[in-house]
CHARMM-style PDB file with segment names, atoms N, HN, CA, C and O in Angstrom:
ATOM      1  N   MET     1     -21.983  11.454 -25.947  1.00  0.00      PROA
ATOM      2  CA  MET     1     -22.498  10.788 -27.110  1.00  0.00      PROA
ATOM      3  C   MET     1     -21.442  10.445 -28.127  1.00  0.00      PROA
ATOM      4  O   MET     1     -21.580   9.482 -28.880  1.00  0.00      PROA
ATOM      5  N   THR     2     -20.368  11.245 -28.150  1.00  0.00      PROA
ATOM      6  HN  THR     2     -20.255  12.028 -27.538  1.00  0.00      PROA
ATOM      7  CA  THR     2     -19.312  10.939 -29.131  1.00  0.00      PROA
ATOM      8  C   THR     2     -18.624   9.643 -28.813  1.00  0.00      PROA
ATOM      9  O   THR     2     -18.173   8.937 -29.715  1.00  0.00      PROA
ATOM     10  N   ASP     3     -18.532   9.307 -27.491  1.00  0.00      PROA
ATOM     11  HN  ASP     3     -18.899   9.880 -26.758  1.00  0.00      PROA
ATOM     12  CA  ASP     3     -17.924   7.983 -27.148  1.00  0.00      PROA
ATOM     13  C   ASP     3     -18.737   6.859 -27.686  1.00  0.00      PROA
ATOM     14  O   ASP     3     -18.173   5.886 -28.186  1.00  0.00      PROA
ATOM     15  N   VAL     4     -20.074   6.946 -27.607  1.00  0.00      PROA
ATOM     16  HN  VAL     4     -20.531   7.736 -27.200  1.00  0.00      PROA
ATOM     17  CA  VAL     4     -20.908   5.889 -28.115  1.00  0.00      PROA
ATOM     18  C   VAL     4     -20.712   5.714 -29.608  1.00  0.00      PROA
ATOM     19  O   VAL     4     -20.591   4.602 -30.122  1.00  0.00      PROA
ATOM     20  N   ARG     5     -20.687   6.830 -30.271  1.00  0.00      PROA
ATOM     21  HN  ARG     5     -20.786   7.733 -29.854  1.00  0.00      PROA
ATOM     22  CA  ARG     5     -20.553   6.779 -31.772  1.00  0.00      PROA
ATOM     23  C   ARG     5     -19.152   6.251 -32.127  1.00  0.00      PROA
ATOM     24  O   ARG     5     -18.997   5.383 -32.986  1.00  0.00      PROA
ATOM     25  N   ARG     6     -18.147   6.797 -31.445  1.00  0.00      PROA
ATOM     26  HN  ARG     6     -18.273   7.502 -30.747  1.00  0.00      PROA
ATOM     27  CA  ARG     6     -16.768   6.281 -31.730  1.00  0.00      PROA
ATOM     28  C   ARG     6     -16.632   4.748 -31.450  1.00  0.00      PROA
ATOM     29  O   ARG     6     -16.022   4.013 -32.227  1.00  0.00      PROA
ATOM     30  N   ASN     7     -17.210   4.313 -30.340  1.00  0.00      PROA
ATOM     31  HN  ASN     7     -17.705   4.910 -29.709  1.00  0.00      PROA
ATOM     32  CA  ASN     7     -17.093   2.895 -30.017  1.00  0.00      PROA
ATOM     33  C   ASN     7     -17.899   2.038 -31.042  1.00  0.00      PROA
ATOM     34  O   ASN     7     -17.449   0.952 -31.409  1.00  0.00      PROA
ATOM     35  N   PHE     8     -19.070   2.513 -31.501  1.00  0.00      PROA
ATOM     36  HN  PHE     8     -19.436   3.395 -31.203  1.00  0.00      PROA
ATOM     37  CA  PHE     8     -19.855   1.782 -32.463  1.00  0.00      PROA
ATOM     38  C   PHE     8     -19.034   1.722 -33.787  1.00  0.00      PROA
ATOM     39  O   PHE     8     -18.953   0.658 -34.400  1.00  0.00      PROA
ATOM     40  N   LEU     9     -18.460   2.794 -34.208  1.00  0.00      PROA
ATOM     41  HN  LEU     9     -18.526   3.659 -33.711  1.00  0.00      PROA
ATOM     42  CA  LEU     9     -17.665   2.821 -35.439  1.00  0.00      PROA
ATOM     43  C   LEU     9     -16.495   1.860 -35.405  1.00  0.00      PROA
ATOM     44  O   LEU     9     -16.178   1.190 -36.387  1.00  0.00      PROA
ATOM     45  N   ARG    10     -15.848   1.813 -34.215  1.00  0.00      PROA
ATOM     46  HN  ARG    10     -16.106   2.357 -33.416  1.00  0.00      PROA
ATOM     47  CA  ARG    10     -14.736   0.880 -34.034  1.00  0.00      PROA
ATOM     48  C   ARG    10     -15.251  -0.566 -34.045  1.00  0.00      PROA
ATOM     49  O   ARG    10     -14.612  -1.445 -34.623  1.00  0.00      PROA
ATOM     50  N   PHE    11     -16.409  -0.814 -33.405  1.00  0.00      PROA
ATOM     51  HN  PHE    11     -16.928  -0.100 -32.935  1.00  0.00      PROA
ATOM     52  CA  PHE    11     -17.013  -2.139 -33.419  1.00  0.00      PROA
ATOM     53  C   PHE    11     -17.338  -2.561 -34.806  1.00  0.00      PROA
ATOM     54  O   PHE    11     -17.035  -3.693 -35.183  1.00  0.00      PROA
ATOM     55  N   ALA    12     -17.955  -1.688 -35.610  1.00  0.00      PROA
ATOM     56  HN  ALA    12     -18.201  -0.768 -35.304  1.00  0.00      PROA
ATOM     57  CA  ALA    12     -18.333  -2.054 -36.978  1.00  0.00      PROA
ATOM     58  C   ALA    12     -17.062  -2.273 -37.828  1.00  0.00      PROA
ATOM     59  O   ALA    12     -17.026  -3.190 -38.649  1.00  0.00      PROA
ATOM     60  N   THR    13     -16.074  -1.481 -37.647  1.00  0.00      PROA
ATOM     61  HN  THR    13     -16.103  -0.737 -36.980  1.00  0.00      PROA
ATOM     62  CA  THR    13     -14.860  -1.694 -38.365  1.00  0.00      PROA
ATOM     63  C   THR    13     -14.173  -3.035 -38.074  1.00  0.00      PROA
ATOM     64  O   THR    13     -13.699  -3.711 -38.987  1.00  0.00      PROA
ATOM     65  N   VAL    14     -14.130  -3.401 -36.812  1.00  0.00      PROA
ATOM     66  HN  VAL    14     -14.516  -2.852 -36.071  1.00  0.00      PROA
ATOM     67  CA  VAL    14     -13.574  -4.694 -36.438  1.00  0.00      PROA
ATOM     68  C   VAL    14     -14.355  -5.802 -37.057  1.00  0.00      PROA
ATOM     69  O   VAL    14     -13.776  -6.735 -37.614  1.00  0.00      PROA
ATOM     70  N   VAL    15     -15.650  -5.727 -36.977  1.00  0.00      PROA
ATOM     71  HN  VAL    15     -16.120  -4.969 -36.525  1.00  0.00      PROA
ATOM     72  CA  VAL    15     -16.539  -6.776 -37.558  1.00  0.00      PROA
ATOM     73  C   VAL    15     -16.343  -6.890 -39.058  1.00  0.00      PROA
ATOM     74  O   VAL    15     -16.211  -8.003 -39.567  1.00  0.00      PROA
ATOM     75  N   VAL    16     -16.318  -5.769 -39.790  1.00  0.00      PROA
ATOM     76  HN  VAL    16     -16.425  -4.866 -39.376  1.00  0.00      PROA
ATOM     77  CA  VAL    16     -16.123  -5.835 -41.241  1.00  0.00      PROA
ATOM     78  C   VAL    16     -14.772  -6.441 -41.574  1.00  0.00      PROA
ATOM     79  O   VAL    16     -14.679  -7.300 -42.450  1.00  0.00      PROA
ATOM     80  N   VAL    17     -13.692  -5.991 -40.866  1.00  0.00      PROA
ATOM     81  HN  VAL    17     -13.768  -5.292 -40.154  1.00  0.00      PROA
ATOM     82  CA  VAL    17     -12.375  -6.545 -41.131  1.00  0.00      PROA
ATOM     83  C   VAL    17     -12.332  -8.048 -40.826  1.00  0.00      PROA
ATOM     84  O   VAL    17     -11.783  -8.811 -41.620  1.00  0.00      PROA
ATOM     85  N   ALA    18     -12.895  -8.490 -39.699  1.00  0.00      PROA
ATOM     86  HN  ALA    18     -13.341  -7.870 -39.053  1.00  0.00      PROA
ATOM     87  CA  ALA    18     -12.939  -9.937 -39.389  1.00  0.00      PROA
ATOM     88  C   ALA    18     -13.758 -10.720 -40.426  1.00  0.00      PROA
ATOM     89  O   ALA    18     -13.391 -11.833 -40.802  1.00  0.00      PROA
ATOM     90  N   ASP    19     -14.827 -10.150 -40.864  1.00  0.00      PROA
ATOM     91  HN  ASP    19     -15.125  -9.246 -40.558  1.00  0.00      PROA
ATOM     92  CA  ASP    19     -15.613 -10.805 -41.949  1.00  0.00      PROA
ATOM     93  C   ASP    19     -14.852 -10.857 -43.261  1.00  0.00      PROA
ATOM     94  O   ASP    19     -14.915 -11.860 -43.973  1.00  0.00      PROA
ATOM     95  N   ALA    20     -14.150  -9.814 -43.586  1.00  0.00      PROA
ATOM     96  HN  ALA    20     -14.099  -8.999 -43.008  1.00  0.00      PROA
ATOM     97  CA  ALA    20     -13.312  -9.808 -44.830  1.00  0.00      PROA
ATOM     98  C   ALA    20     -12.219 -10.887 -44.815  1.00  0.00      PROA
ATOM     99  O   ALA    20     -11.968 -11.580 -45.801  1.00  0.00      PROA
ATOM    100  N   VAL    21     -11.599 -10.983 -43.666  1.00  0.00      PROA
ATOM    101  HN  VAL    21     -11.803 -10.420 -42.865  1.00  0.00      PROA
ATOM    102  CA  VAL    21     -10.524 -12.035 -43.510  1.00  0.00      PROA
ATOM    103  C   VAL    21     -11.127 -13.435 -43.582  1.00  0.00      PROA
ATOM    104  O   VAL    21     -10.586 -14.329 -44.233  1.00  0.00      PROA
ATOM    105  N   GLY    22     -12.268 -13.607 -42.895  1.00  0.00      PROA
ATOM    106  HN  GLY    22     -12.708 -12.881 -42.366  1.00  0.00      PROA
ATOM    107  CA  GLY    22     -12.927 -14.934 -42.901  1.00  0.00      PROA
ATOM    108  C   GLY    22     -13.409 -15.259 -44.347  1.00  0.00      PROA
ATOM    109  O   GLY    22     -13.202 -16.377 -44.818  1.00  0.00      PROA
ATOM    110  N   LEU    23     -14.020 -14.334 -45.020  1.00  0.00      PROA
ATOM    111  HN  LEU    23     -14.188 -13.425 -44.637  1.00  0.00      PROA
ATOM    112  CA  LEU    23     -14.484 -14.585 -46.386  1.00  0.00      PROA
ATOM    113  C   LEU    23     -13.361 -14.799 -47.353  1.00  0.00      PROA
ATOM    114  O   LEU    23     -13.495 -15.557 -48.314  1.00  0.00      PROA
ATOM    115  N   GLY    24     -12.214 -14.117 -47.104  1.00  0.00      PROA
ATOM    116  HN  GLY    24     -12.105 -13.501 -46.324  1.00  0.00      PROA
ATOM    117  CA  GLY    24     -11.064 -14.382 -47.913  1.00  0.00      PROA
ATOM    118  C   GLY    24     -10.552 -15.802 -47.771  1.00  0.00      PROA
ATOM    119  O   GLY    24     -10.207 -16.455 -48.756  1.00  0.00      PROA
ATOM    120  N   ALA    25     -10.507 -16.266 -46.543  1.00  0.00      PROA
ATOM    121  HN  ALA    25     -10.786 -15.736 -45.743  1.00  0.00      PROA
ATOM    122  CA  ALA    25     -10.059 -17.656 -46.259  1.00  0.00      PROA
ATOM    123  C   ALA    25     -11.080 -18.585 -46.812  1.00  0.00      PROA
ATOM    124  O   ALA    25     -10.699 -19.615 -47.368  1.00  0.00      PROA
ATOM    125  N   TRP    26     -12.382 -18.298 -46.705  1.00  0.00      PROA
ATOM    126  HN  TRP    26     -12.691 -17.460 -46.254  1.00  0.00      PROA
ATOM    127  CA  TRP    26     -13.428 -19.152 -47.232  1.00  0.00      PROA
ATOM    128  C   TRP    26     -13.292 -19.281 -48.752  1.00  0.00      PROA
ATOM    129  O   TRP    26     -13.451 -20.373 -49.297  1.00  0.00      PROA
ATOM    130  N   SER    27     -13.000 -18.179 -49.431  1.00  0.00      PROA
ATOM    131  HN  SER    27     -12.870 -17.292 -48.988  1.00  0.00      PROA
ATOM    132  CA  SER    27     -12.898 -18.300 -50.927  1.00  0.00      PROA
ATOM    133  C   SER    27     -11.665 -19.120 -51.407  1.00  0.00      PROA
ATOM    134  O   SER    27     -11.641 -19.619 -52.532  1.00  0.00      PROA
ATOM    135  N   LEU    28     -10.658 -19.243 -50.530  1.00  0.00      PROA
ATOM    136  HN  LEU    28     -10.677 -18.838 -49.616  1.00  0.00      PROA
ATOM    137  CA  LEU    28      -9.474 -19.979 -50.943  1.00  0.00      PROA
ATOM    138  C   LEU    28      -9.649 -21.500 -50.789  1.00  0.00      PROA
ATOM    139  O   LEU    28      -8.921 -22.273 -51.412  1.00  0.00      PROA
ATOM    140  N   LEU    29     -10.592 -21.919 -49.979  1.00  0.00      PROA
ATOM    141  HN  LEU    29     -11.184 -21.291 -49.473  1.00  0.00      PROA
ATOM    142  CA  LEU    29     -10.815 -23.341 -49.697  1.00  0.00      PROA
ATOM    143  C   LEU    29     -11.562 -23.989 -50.901  1.00  0.00      PROA
ATOM    144  O   LEU    29     -12.286 -23.309 -51.628  1.00  0.00      PROA
ATOM    145  N   PRO    30     -11.368 -25.311 -51.088  1.00  0.00      PROA
ATOM    146  CA  PRO    30     -12.055 -26.005 -52.176  1.00  0.00      PROA
ATOM    147  C   PRO    30     -13.580 -26.051 -51.909  1.00  0.00      PROA
ATOM    148  O   PRO    30     -14.035 -26.134 -50.769  1.00  0.00      PROA
ATOM    149  N   VAL    31     -14.340 -25.993 -53.025  1.00  0.00      PROA
ATOM    150  HN  VAL    31     -13.970 -25.925 -53.951  1.00  0.00      PROA
ATOM    151  CA  VAL    31     -15.797 -26.046 -52.921  1.00  0.00      PROA
ATOM    152  C   VAL    31     -16.233 -27.452 -52.485  1.00  0.00      PROA
ATOM    153  O   VAL    31     -15.672 -28.460 -52.915  1.00  0.00      PROA
ATOM    154  N   GLY    32     -17.233 -27.481 -51.632  1.00  0.00      PROA
ATOM    155  HN  GLY    32     -17.688 -26.662 -51.282  1.00  0.00      PROA
ATOM    156  CA  GLY    32     -17.844 -28.793 -51.237  1.00  0.00      PROA
ATOM    157  C   GLY    32     -17.170 -29.428 -50.053  1.00  0.00      PROA
ATOM    158  O   GLY    32     -17.446 -30.591 -49.756  1.00  0.00      PROA
ATOM    159  N   THR    33     -16.288 -28.720 -49.351  1.00  0.00      PROA
ATOM    160  HN  THR    33     -16.064 -27.775 -49.592  1.00  0.00      PROA
ATOM    161  CA  THR    33     -15.670 -29.342 -48.147  1.00  0.00      PROA
ATOM    162  C   THR    33     -16.352 -28.798 -46.924  1.00  0.00      PROA
ATOM    163  O   THR    33     -16.875 -27.684 -46.890  1.00  0.00      PROA
ATOM    164  N   GLY    34     -16.315 -29.666 -45.898  1.00  0.00      PROA
ATOM    165  HN  GLY    34     -15.890 -30.571 -45.926  1.00  0.00      PROA
ATOM    166  CA  GLY    34     -16.976 -29.287 -44.621  1.00  0.00      PROA
ATOM    167  C   GLY    34     -16.284 -28.152 -43.972  1.00  0.00      PROA
ATOM    168  O   GLY    34     -16.928 -27.327 -43.323  1.00  0.00      PROA
ATOM    169  N   ILE    35     -14.958 -28.070 -44.121  1.00  0.00      PROA
ATOM    170  HN  ILE    35     -14.435 -28.741 -44.648  1.00  0.00      PROA
ATOM    171  CA  ILE    35     -14.190 -27.020 -43.505  1.00  0.00      PROA
ATOM    172  C   ILE    35     -14.561 -25.646 -44.038  1.00  0.00      PROA
ATOM    173  O   ILE    35     -14.499 -24.654 -43.311  1.00  0.00      PROA
ATOM    174  N   ARG    36     -14.944 -25.588 -45.304  1.00  0.00      PROA
ATOM    175  HN  ARG    36     -14.994 -26.393 -45.895  1.00  0.00      PROA
ATOM    176  CA  ARG    36     -15.376 -24.346 -45.927  1.00  0.00      PROA
ATOM    177  C   ARG    36     -16.652 -23.815 -45.245  1.00  0.00      PROA
ATOM    178  O   ARG    36     -16.798 -22.622 -44.982  1.00  0.00      PROA
ATOM    179  N   THR    37     -17.572 -24.769 -44.973  1.00  0.00      PROA
ATOM    180  HN  THR    37     -17.454 -25.738 -45.187  1.00  0.00      PROA
ATOM    181  CA  THR    37     -18.788 -24.354 -44.320  1.00  0.00      PROA
ATOM    182  C   THR    37     -18.510 -23.941 -42.849  1.00  0.00      PROA
ATOM    183  O   THR    37     -19.169 -23.056 -42.303  1.00  0.00      PROA
ATOM    184  N   GLY    38     -17.540 -24.596 -42.246  1.00  0.00      PROA
ATOM    185  HN  GLY    38     -17.005 -25.315 -42.689  1.00  0.00      PROA
ATOM    186  CA  GLY    38     -17.164 -24.248 -40.840  1.00  0.00      PROA
ATOM    187  C   GLY    38     -16.568 -22.859 -40.804  1.00  0.00      PROA
ATOM    188  O   GLY    38     -16.877 -22.057 -39.923  1.00  0.00      PROA
ATOM    189  N   VAL    39     -15.714 -22.582 -41.767  1.00  0.00      PROA
ATOM    190  HN  VAL    39     -15.463 -23.233 -42.483  1.00  0.00      PROA
ATOM    191  CA  VAL    39     -15.030 -21.250 -41.796  1.00  0.00      PROA
ATOM    192  C   VAL    39     -16.120 -20.174 -41.992  1.00  0.00      PROA
ATOM    193  O   VAL    39     -16.101 -19.151 -41.308  1.00  0.00      PROA
ATOM    194  N   LEU    40     -17.039 -20.395 -42.894  1.00  0.00      PROA
ATOM    195  HN  LEU    40     -17.054 -21.227 -43.449  1.00  0.00      PROA
ATOM    196  CA  LEU    40     -18.076 -19.371 -43.150  1.00  0.00      PROA
ATOM    197  C   LEU    40     -18.923 -19.154 -41.904  1.00  0.00      PROA
ATOM    198  O   LEU    40     -19.160 -18.014 -41.503  1.00  0.00      PROA
ATOM    199  N   PHE    41     -19.372 -20.226 -41.299  1.00  0.00      PROA
ATOM    200  HN  PHE    41     -19.180 -21.152 -41.624  1.00  0.00      PROA
ATOM    201  CA  PHE    41     -20.211 -20.089 -40.093  1.00  0.00      PROA
ATOM    202  C   PHE    41     -19.390 -19.494 -38.950  1.00  0.00      PROA
ATOM    203  O   PHE    41     -19.896 -18.658 -38.201  1.00  0.00      PROA
ATOM    204  N   GLY    42     -18.145 -19.906 -38.807  1.00  0.00      PROA
ATOM    205  HN  GLY    42     -17.734 -20.585 -39.415  1.00  0.00      PROA
ATOM    206  CA  GLY    42     -17.265 -19.402 -37.742  1.00  0.00      PROA
ATOM    207  C   GLY    42     -17.068 -17.891 -37.932  1.00  0.00      PROA
ATOM    208  O   GLY    42     -17.088 -17.127 -36.967  1.00  0.00      PROA
ATOM    209  N   THR    43     -16.881 -17.485 -39.161  1.00  0.00      PROA
ATOM    210  HN  THR    43     -16.864 -18.106 -39.944  1.00  0.00      PROA
ATOM    211  CA  THR    43     -16.727 -16.034 -39.393  1.00  0.00      PROA
ATOM    212  C   THR    43     -17.923 -15.183 -38.943  1.00  0.00      PROA
ATOM    213  O   THR    43     -17.793 -14.110 -38.353  1.00  0.00      PROA
ATOM    214  N   LEU    44     -19.074 -15.732 -39.259  1.00  0.00      PROA
ATOM    215  HN  LEU    44     -19.180 -16.604 -39.738  1.00  0.00      PROA
ATOM    216  CA  LEU    44     -20.333 -15.019 -38.870  1.00  0.00      PROA
ATOM    217  C   LEU    44     -20.510 -14.977 -37.362  1.00  0.00      PROA
ATOM    218  O   LEU    44     -21.100 -14.028 -36.846  1.00  0.00      PROA
ATOM    219  N   VAL    45     -20.014 -15.987 -36.633  1.00  0.00      PROA
ATOM    220  HN  VAL    45     -19.535 -16.758 -37.052  1.00  0.00      PROA
ATOM    221  CA  VAL    45     -20.139 -16.028 -35.239  1.00  0.00      PROA
ATOM    222  C   VAL    45     -19.002 -15.240 -34.504  1.00  0.00      PROA
ATOM    223  O   VAL    45     -19.230 -14.531 -33.524  1.00  0.00      PROA
ATOM    224  N   VAL    46     -17.824 -15.407 -35.025  1.00  0.00      PROA
ATOM    225  HN  VAL    46     -17.639 -15.982 -35.821  1.00  0.00      PROA
ATOM    226  CA  VAL    46     -16.599 -14.830 -34.336  1.00  0.00      PROA
ATOM    227  C   VAL    46     -16.513 -13.328 -34.552  1.00  0.00      PROA
ATOM    228  O   VAL    46     -16.128 -12.605 -33.632  1.00  0.00      PROA
ATOM    229  N   ALA    47     -16.864 -12.826 -35.755  1.00  0.00      PROA
ATOM    230  HN  ALA    47     -17.176 -13.413 -36.502  1.00  0.00      PROA
ATOM    231  CA  ALA    47     -16.661 -11.428 -36.027  1.00  0.00      PROA
ATOM    232  C   ALA    47     -17.362 -10.490 -35.024  1.00  0.00      PROA
ATOM    233  O   ALA    47     -16.682  -9.598 -34.516  1.00  0.00      PROA
ATOM    234  N   PRO    48     -18.667 -10.614 -34.694  1.00  0.00      PROA
ATOM    235  CA  PRO    48     -19.253  -9.775 -33.680  1.00  0.00      PROA
ATOM    236  C   PRO    48     -18.627 -10.013 -32.258  1.00  0.00      PROA
ATOM    237  O   PRO    48     -18.442  -9.075 -31.483  1.00  0.00      PROA
ATOM    238  N   LEU    49     -18.326 -11.249 -31.969  1.00  0.00      PROA
ATOM    239  HN  LEU    49     -18.477 -12.011 -32.599  1.00  0.00      PROA
ATOM    240  CA  LEU    49     -17.715 -11.518 -30.663  1.00  0.00      PROA
ATOM    241  C   LEU    49     -16.387 -10.820 -30.523  1.00  0.00      PROA
ATOM    242  O   LEU    49     -16.102 -10.208 -29.494  1.00  0.00      PROA
ATOM    243  N   LEU    50     -15.570 -10.913 -31.562  1.00  0.00      PROA
ATOM    244  HN  LEU    50     -15.802 -11.411 -32.398  1.00  0.00      PROA
ATOM    245  CA  LEU    50     -14.272 -10.295 -31.600  1.00  0.00      PROA
ATOM    246  C   LEU    50     -14.440  -8.749 -31.493  1.00  0.00      PROA
ATOM    247  O   LEU    50     -13.687  -8.086 -30.780  1.00  0.00      PROA
ATOM    248  N   GLY    51     -15.407  -8.216 -32.192  1.00  0.00      PROA
ATOM    249  HN  GLY    51     -16.019  -8.754 -32.771  1.00  0.00      PROA
ATOM    250  CA  GLY    51     -15.677  -6.780 -32.108  1.00  0.00      PROA
ATOM    251  C   GLY    51     -16.019  -6.316 -30.694  1.00  0.00      PROA
ATOM    252  O   GLY    51     -15.507  -5.314 -30.194  1.00  0.00      PROA
ATOM    253  N   PHE    52     -16.915  -7.099 -30.071  1.00  0.00      PROA
ATOM    254  HN  PHE    52     -17.331  -7.913 -30.477  1.00  0.00      PROA
ATOM    255  CA  PHE    52     -17.301  -6.786 -28.680  1.00  0.00      PROA
ATOM    256  C   PHE    52     -16.130  -6.884 -27.728  1.00  0.00      PROA
ATOM    257  O   PHE    52     -15.968  -6.038 -26.848  1.00  0.00      PROA
ATOM    258  N   LEU    53     -15.312  -7.910 -27.897  1.00  0.00      PROA
ATOM    259  HN  LEU    53     -15.444  -8.597 -28.612  1.00  0.00      PROA
ATOM    260  CA  LEU    53     -14.147  -8.077 -26.971  1.00  0.00      PROA
ATOM    261  C   LEU    53     -13.128  -6.989 -27.144  1.00  0.00      PROA
ATOM    262  O   LEU    53     -12.550  -6.523 -26.162  1.00  0.00      PROA
ATOM    263  N   LEU    54     -12.892  -6.573 -28.360  1.00  0.00      PROA
ATOM    264  HN  LEU    54     -13.361  -6.951 -29.158  1.00  0.00      PROA
ATOM    265  CA  LEU    54     -11.867  -5.562 -28.584  1.00  0.00      PROA
ATOM    266  C   LEU    54     -12.366  -4.119 -28.303  1.00  0.00      PROA
ATOM    267  O   LEU    54     -11.553  -3.264 -27.951  1.00  0.00      PROA
ATOM    268  N   VAL    55     -13.623  -3.842 -28.445  1.00  0.00      PROA
ATOM    269  HN  VAL    55     -14.283  -4.537 -28.731  1.00  0.00      PROA
ATOM    270  CA  VAL    55     -14.166  -2.491 -28.225  1.00  0.00      PROA
ATOM    271  C   VAL    55     -14.816  -2.282 -26.910  1.00  0.00      PROA
ATOM    272  O   VAL    55     -14.481  -1.327 -26.208  1.00  0.00      PROA
ATOM    273  N   TYR    56     -15.732  -3.125 -26.536  1.00  0.00      PROA
ATOM    274  HN  TYR    56     -16.005  -3.901 -27.105  1.00  0.00      PROA
ATOM    275  CA  TYR    56     -16.571  -2.842 -25.302  1.00  0.00      PROA
ATOM    276  C   TYR    56     -16.021  -3.512 -24.041  1.00  0.00      PROA
ATOM    277  O   TYR    56     -16.218  -2.979 -22.949  1.00  0.00      PROA
ATOM    278  N   ALA    57     -15.359  -4.624 -24.141  1.00  0.00      PROA
ATOM    279  HN  ALA    57     -15.198  -5.057 -25.028  1.00  0.00      PROA
ATOM    280  CA  ALA    57     -14.879  -5.275 -22.974  1.00  0.00      PROA
ATOM    281  C   ALA    57     -13.833  -4.452 -22.180  1.00  0.00      PROA
ATOM    282  O   ALA    57     -13.884  -4.418 -20.951  1.00  0.00      PROA
ATOM    283  N   PRO    58     -12.894  -3.797 -22.876  1.00  0.00      PROA
ATOM    284  CA  PRO    58     -11.926  -2.942 -22.126  1.00  0.00      PROA
ATOM    285  C   PRO    58     -12.683  -1.758 -21.462  1.00  0.00      PROA
ATOM    286  O   PRO    58     -12.316  -1.358 -20.357  1.00  0.00      PROA
ATOM    287  N   SER    59     -13.664  -1.225 -22.071  1.00  0.00      PROA
ATOM    288  HN  SER    59     -13.961  -1.550 -22.969  1.00  0.00      PROA
ATOM    289  CA  SER    59     -14.412  -0.109 -21.459  1.00  0.00      PROA
ATOM    290  C   SER    59     -15.106  -0.597 -20.226  1.00  0.00      PROA
ATOM    291  O   SER    59     -15.091   0.108 -19.218  1.00  0.00      PROA
ATOM    292  N   ALA    60     -15.698  -1.728 -20.237  1.00  0.00      PROA
ATOM    293  HN  ALA    60     -15.710  -2.301 -21.056  1.00  0.00      PROA
ATOM    294  CA  ALA    60     -16.431  -2.307 -19.118  1.00  0.00      PROA
ATOM    295  C   ALA    60     -15.442  -2.600 -17.976  1.00  0.00      PROA
ATOM    296  O   ALA    60     -15.775  -2.375 -16.812  1.00  0.00      PROA
ATOM    297  N   SER    61     -14.267  -3.083 -18.278  1.00  0.00      PROA
ATOM    298  HN  SER    61     -13.997  -3.266 -19.223  1.00  0.00      PROA
ATOM    299  CA  SER    61     -13.315  -3.381 -17.215  1.00  0.00      PROA
ATOM    300  C   SER    61     -12.811  -2.143 -16.593  1.00  0.00      PROA
ATOM    301  O   SER    61     -12.599  -2.116 -15.381  1.00  0.00      PROA
ATOM    302  N   ARG    62     -12.600  -1.078 -17.375  1.00  0.00      PROA
ATOM    303  HN  ARG    62     -12.772  -1.101 -18.359  1.00  0.00      PROA
ATOM    304  CA  ARG    62     -12.112   0.223 -16.828  1.00  0.00      PROA
ATOM    305  C   ARG    62     -13.211   0.854 -15.935  1.00  0.00      PROA
ATOM    306  O   ARG    62     -12.896   1.473 -14.918  1.00  0.00      PROA
ATOM    307  N   ALA    63     -14.484   0.697 -16.314  1.00  0.00      PROA
ATOM    308  HN  ALA    63     -14.740   0.195 -17.140  1.00  0.00      PROA
ATOM    309  CA  ALA    63     -15.573   1.277 -15.548  1.00  0.00      PROA
ATOM    310  C   ALA    63     -15.740   0.552 -14.210  1.00  0.00      PROA
ATOM    311  O   ALA    63     -16.104   1.155 -13.200  1.00  0.00      PROA
ATOM    312  N   GLY    64     -15.468  -0.745 -14.230  1.00  0.00      PROA
ATOM    313  HN  GLY    64     -15.172  -1.235 -15.050  1.00  0.00      PROA
ATOM    314  CA  GLY    64     -15.735  -1.530 -13.003  1.00  0.00      PROA
ATOM    315  C   GLY    64     -14.604  -1.415 -11.963  1.00  0.00      PROA
ATOM    316  O   GLY    64     -14.828  -1.689 -10.784  1.00  0.00      PROA
ATOM    317  N   GLY    65     -13.447  -1.028 -12.369  1.00  0.00      PROA
ATOM    318  HN  GLY    65     -13.265  -0.805 -13.326  1.00  0.00      PROA
ATOM    319  CA  GLY    65     -12.374  -1.064 -11.367  1.00  0.00      PROA
ATOM    320  C   GLY    65     -11.492   0.058 -11.493  1.00  0.00      PROA
ATOM    321  OT1 GLY    65     -10.535   0.180 -10.727  1.00  0.00      PROA
TER     322      GLY     65
END
């Protein structure tokens, strides 16, 4: 059970850090530009994907082979 908790905490940390970086970039862009909306939406989509790839994908590949 500790592995599940540790992996979840790592996942949550990666997602929060990715969101913070994305929101920091978003705040630097000028208001009313399309790229600003793209960065915000991209951050919301990419952060959980990045967390999954960094935390759970290596565990799945180790278990499979």
